[in-house]
N, C-alpha and C positions, 0 to 999 in steps of 0.2 A: 436764697432770699429769706429774710426774717419771716417767721410764722405769726408775728404779731398782727393785730388789726391794721387795716389799711390807714395810713397816716394822712387822710385827706385834710383834716383840719390843720395839721402841722404844716402841710405843704402850702395850703392857702394862706397861712400866716406870713408867708414870704411876700405876699401881694398886698397892695393897698387895702385899706379897711373895707372899701365898698364891695370887694369880692368875697369877704369872709362871712357875710350874713345872708347868703343866698341859699335857697332850697337846692337840694342835690339829689339826683337819681342816676343810677347806673344804666347805661344803654346796652342792649343786646347787639352784638356785632357779628358779622359773618366773615370778617376779613381774616387773612392768613398771618398777619404780622404778630399776633399775640398781644397787641396793645389792648388796653381797657379804657373805656370812655365813660364820662359822666356829664350829664347836662346840668348846668347851674343856672339859676335865675328865676325870673317870673315870665308871665306870658308875653310881656313886652320887651324884656331885656334878658338875653340868654348868652351863655358862654359854654365852652366845651373844655373839660379838663381831661387830658390824656396822660395815661401812664404807659410809657414804652416798655416793651418786654425786657427782661433781664439780659444785659450784655449787648443790646443792640438798640439803636446805633451807638457807636462810641461817642465820646464827648466831642472829638474833632469833627466828625461827620454831622452830628446834630447841630453844632454851631454853624457849620457851612450851610446846611439846609435852611436854618433860620435866617442867615444872611441873604440867601437867595429869595426867600419869601418876603423879607423886608424890602429888597430891591423891587420885586414885583409890585408890592403895595405902593411904593413910591412912584413907579413908572406907570403913570396913567391911572392910579388908584384901582388896579385890577382886583377883583373879588377873590382873594385868597386868604387862608387862615393864618395870617402873620401873628406869631405869638405876642402875648401881652407881657411887658417887662415887669420884673419883681421890683420891690422897693430898693434892691441893691443894683438895679439896672441890668440884671441877667434875663435871658429869654427862657430859661428852664430852671427847675429845682432838682438837685441831686439828693436822693434819699435812699439810704442803704446802697444797693447796687442797681438802682433804677433811676430813670430820668422822668420828670413830670413837666408838662407845659400847659398853659392856659391860653385858649384861643377864643376869638369872637365866634359866635354862632352864626353861620351864614344862612340866609333865608332861601326858601325855594324847595323844590322837590326834584329828585332825579327823573329823567325821562326814560322809562322803559319802552320796550317796543310797542306796548299797547297804547302809549301816549305819544309815540314818535310821529312827527309830521316831517315832510320834506323841508319845511321852513326851519323847524327846530334843529334838524340834522345839519343844515347848512350854517345856522347860527353857531352851533357847537364847534364846527370845524373852523369857521372864521375866528372864533374866540381862541381856539387852540393855536392858530397861526399868530394871533396877536401875542399870546403867551410866549411863543417861541421867539418872536422878534424882541420881546422884552428880555427874555433869558439870554439872548445873544449879546446884549449890552451889559450883562452882569459884571464881567471881569475887565471892563474898559478896553481890553484888546480884542481885535476881531477873532471870531471862532477859528480854531486851527482846523486844518484839513487832515483827515486820517481815515483809516479803515475802521469799520464797526467791530468793536470787541464782542458785542452781543451776537452778531452774525457768526463770528468765529466760534464762540462758545456753543451756539446751537449746532453748528456743523460738527463740532467735536462730540456733543451729546448724542447726535444721531449716529455717528460712526460707532460710538460705544454701544448703543442699543442694537445695531446691526451685528455687532461682534459678540453677542451673547446677553446683552442687557435685557432684551425682550423676554428671553427665557427666564432670567433671574427674577424679573418683575412678575411674570406670570406665576412662578413658583411661590411668591409671597402672598398670593391671594388665598388665604386660608379660610375655610368655611367657618362662619360664626363671628368673624371680626366685625363685619358690617353686612349682615345678610341682605338687607334691602338694596344695597348698592352693588352686590356681587355680580349680578348679570350684566350691568352696564360696564363694570370694570373688565370683565372677561371679553365683552364685545369690543371695547377699546383696544385691548391687547390683541384681538384677532385682526382688527382692521389696520392698526398702526404700521405693522411691517409691510403692508401692501403700498402704503403711501411714502414710507421713509426713503427708499432709494431715489425717487424723483425729487423729493424735497431736498435731499442732500446734494443732488446735482445742481438744483436751483441755487442753493446757498453758495456752492462752489463758484458759480458764474458771477456772483456779486461780492464775494468775500474781499476782493482786492480793490473794490471801488472806493475812491477817496471822497468823503463828504464832510460838510461842516460838523464839528463836534462842539457841543455846548451842554449846559445843564438841561436835562430832559426829565419828564415825569416818570416814564417807564411803566406806570400802572394806571394809566388814565383810561377809564371806560365809562359807560353810560351811567353807572351808579354814582360816579364821582363828579358829574356835571349837574349842577342844580339850576332849575329854571323857575322863574315866576312869569307866568303867561309864556310869551315867546322870547323872553330876555334871560340871558345867563346871569345868575346872581351869586354863583359860587362855584369854585373848583376845590374839591376835597382831596385829602390824602397824598401828601408829597413824600411819604416815608420811603419810597423806592427810588427817589430821585438820585441820579448820578450823571456824569458826563457821558453823552452818547449822541445818537443821531435822531433828528426829528422824525425820520421815517418810521421808527419804532412806535412813537406816540401816535402817529397818524393811523398806522395799521391797527394798533390796539383799540383806539377809539372807534374807528370805522367798523372793525370786526365786531365789536360789542353792540353797535347801533344798527348796522346794516346787514350783518350776517353774511349771507351769500347773494344778496340782492345787488346785482351789478349796476342797475340804474341808480340806486342809492349811493353806491361806491363812487360812481362817476360824478353825481351831484355833490357829494362831500369833498372829493378831490378838487373840483372846480371852485367850490366855495373857499377851501383852504388857500388855493393858489391865487385867488383874487386879492389876498392879503400878503402872502409870502410865496412867490413862485418857487417851484421845486427844480433842482437841477436834474439832468437825465439820470445821473447816478442815484439820487434820492428817489426818483420815481421808480427805478428798478428795485430798490431796496424795500419799498412799501409792500408789494405782494410777497416778497421773500419772507419778510417778517410775519405777515399774516398766515401764510401756508405753514411755516414752522411753528407758529403759535398754536394753530389748530392741531397739528400733529402732536405737540409736546404737552399742551396744557392738561388734557385729560390724564395723561400718563403721570404728570406731577401729582395730581390728586390721588391716583392709585398708589403712588409711592408714599405720599404723606399718610394715607389711611392704613394701608396694609403692611408697609415695611417699617415706617417710622412710628406708626400707631399714634398719630396725632389725634387729639380730641377737639371737636368743634362745638360751639354753643348752639348752633342751629343746623341740625343734620338735614332737615328738609331743604334748606337753602343750598347745602352741599350737593344734595341729590339733583336739584334743579340745574346747578352749574355743571355737574358732570354730564347730565343729559344734554345740555346745550352743546358741550364740546363733542359729544358723541354724534349729535345731529350734523354738526359741521364736518366732522371727520368722515361720516358716511358720504356726504356730498363731495368732499375732496377726493375720496377714492374713486367716485364716478368720473371725476375730471382728470384722472391720472394720465390717460392717453392724450387728451388735448394739451396737458402740461408738458408731457414728453415731446410732443410735436413742436411746441413753441421753443423749448430748450434746444432741440436739434437744429431749428432754423435760426437760432440766435436772437429771436424776438423777445420782447418784454412779456412777462407773465402776469396774470391777474385779470 
């Protein structure tokens, strides 16, 4: 990438004149994509300028994501950040080896667990179901049935960890790389091997299930759902979107909002199914996604920090996220015997 100053003015020159005279400030983000964000505008009119990281996504996938967002915006006016078109009719600007896009600023605040109510959780899950219904109509043809590639990938990842990956990851935790997070990282590495065999067997029981495959968000969690009072006013960050199963989105959102509160899980699932009923196969995939997410997510952070040596803009947020995964993994380890019993009996897990 060029070391020259960021070409914000040159990028905005591709848009109508009204977007070129707005105040601009960069936002601090804690996301993993490497994207950078700027807020443009006034107190009453705001936009978001995003610079994607170098090399990702490629032009074809970014174009596809923008087509999906435009479809969602047309289908019932769903509150998603569909890009604003340039004067040339494009949905992004290519500059050097990066892509830039301008989006409307969506109102509202994310609902963390401190502000979560049962009503908001149910509203979030109903809205997710509505998104999935709209996504299913994106390609005019009915969603095809198939096995989840994400489940297969997680299964292969756990097999690799059990075959020496845990030891290699533990050896990468060198003192001094991130001292404040080292104890949590080592605790994650101590607990994960205890949960891995049962989760691997759970994934094996659902790996051949055939479910509807359609564009799904894949990284939808509480921080990406914006509320104004008890109404959803925005869904953020579609950068991980690919074709997959709705079960993964449900597990990701409920896991972030409900944690291990089974009553909230039940309320959320009922709210989702009030809009879009789940097949038996999808219902079985939801807990498999959640259990494997709990097992693998903290390990991903350990790998990013200690082996890949990634640098993040907000290390306190990183610490909070790793601690949250550790807390859920500790709970999961306590549930291993009940999980094994359900797998042995052929019953659903979760």
